[in-house]
N, C-alpha and C positions, 0 to 999 in steps of 0.2 A: 486418496481424497480418508479427513477426519475419517470419514463414515464406516473407516477399515480400521479404527483402532475403537472408537467409539459407538453406541449403540445410537442410532439419528434424533431419540428422546431426548440425548439428551447435548445432543453439539452446542454448543454457543458461535455469533461469530460477529466480529465488529470491523463495518463497509466504511472505509472513509471517504465523506465524498461520496457518496452509491447514489444511483440515481435510479426509478422504480425500474428500471429496467434491470437493473444487475442482481438488485435487490427480489424481486421474482425469482430469478436463474438461481439464488443463492436459495429459495425459501422453499427448493425441492431439496438439498439436502441437512443444512440448518433449523433446527426448533426456536434458536433463540435468534435475533440478528438484531445488534444495538444499529444505529445510524453514525455516525457522526460527521466532525465536521469543524474548521476554523473557520468557513468565512461560507454564504448561501443557505438556500433556505430547499435539504434533497426531503422535506418529510415530514410527515409525523412520529413526538417522540425524539426526534435525533437530540443528542450529547452534543455542546458545544467542546468543542480539544482539540489541539494540535498534536499531529504523529510525537513532531519530537518531545512530548512531557504528556505522555497522559494517563496525566494524574489520575484524571476525574474513576480512572477506575483498579482496582486493587489486581498485584500479582496473581498468576494466574489464571482467570477471567476466563479467554477464550481458547478456543481451537480452531478458529482459524482465522486471519486479519487480511486485509484484502483493500489494494489502494492504488486504483487505476490510472495515471495521468496526476496523481498527489504529487509523489517526488520530481516531477517536472518541474516547481518550484521551491525545491526543499535538497539547499546547499545543504545542509548538519545532516548529510544520511548516516551518518557516527552514529546518531540522542536517535533518530529514528533507529535504528538498528537497536540502538539499546532499550529503549520505551516499547516494542512490539517483544522484543527479547519474554523482557522481561512480563506482559501481561497474555502468553500465552503459555497453557500451562505444559507439561511436558510432551513430546512429539507433537505440539500446536504448528497449524504452518503459515505463512507468511506468505503471498503473493502478490502482486506486482505490478504493472503495467509504465515502461517511458515510453512514451513517444519517439518514433523510431530516428527523426528528423532531433533527436535533442540528444544521441547517443553516437560515440566513435565503438572505430574498430581495434578499440587498444587497454591503456593499463593508465589513463590521464584523468587524476582527478576532479572530482567535479568543477566547476567554474561556472561565473556570470556570465552570460553570454545577449543580457538584454534583458528587458524588465517585464513586465504587460499588468495590466486597470483593467478591473472590469465592477460591470457596474454596480453588479450584489454585492462589489466592497468594501467595508468602510467609510466614509470621508477621507481621502487621503494615504490610503491602500494602497504601494507600489509590490507585487512581487516582481523580487529578478528568477531570470528565467535560464532554466541550467545547462550545463552543456555536465553527460557522462561518458564516461572509460568502461564500456561495458565488461570490461575483464578485472578494473578497477572494484567494480558492485562487487563482481562474485571475490575478491579478494577479499573484500568488506564484511562479506555476509559471514564469510568461513573465519575469520577475527574474533566477531559478534557468536560463535559457536555454532551455525546453523550451515546444515547441513544445505546446498542448493547447487541452481540451475538455472540457466541462460534457455528459455524455449521462442525462436523463434517461426512464423508461423505467417499467412496470408494471412487475413480476416476471413472469414465465409460471409460477411456483409456486406464491406468495405471494396476489399482487397484490395485492402490496403495490409504491408512487411508491419507485421506487431514482435515487437518482442516483451515479452515478459520472463518475469524472476520468479523465481521459487524457493523458498527455504525452508529448512525442519526446522523446529530448536530439538538440539543436541544436549 
């Protein structure tokens, strides 16, 4: 955890499309939490930003970036990894979750497998539903200079199988 590197009163996190529940958990570790999303309303003070281009944020701003259920709809994972790496401080960490039914146990590149439309998206916006190869994600993370790991677990709340990807800026 970043708390092993920096004191809590200095830690900052970027949460992409983070629910109130996710933010409440992260507030136990991070003094400064910035909530950002491309669409929807994820709470007061959110900053409109796309994970593929985090231009509202300066270089080396955050100790931690969190994205759960966001990369499921972004084909351009290399752009995401580049932008997240840029906004992370040295040794900063990136943790993201992709739904298990959107993952393959191989090294296949991301592919579009359908679309998704939500009522809170602006009129006419339909997002691609992406399938990822787990090994391809880890390979790309390493190419973008992250020390990376994949963690598979059973979610204690839902009982569902979950796959998380963790990377540390090196």
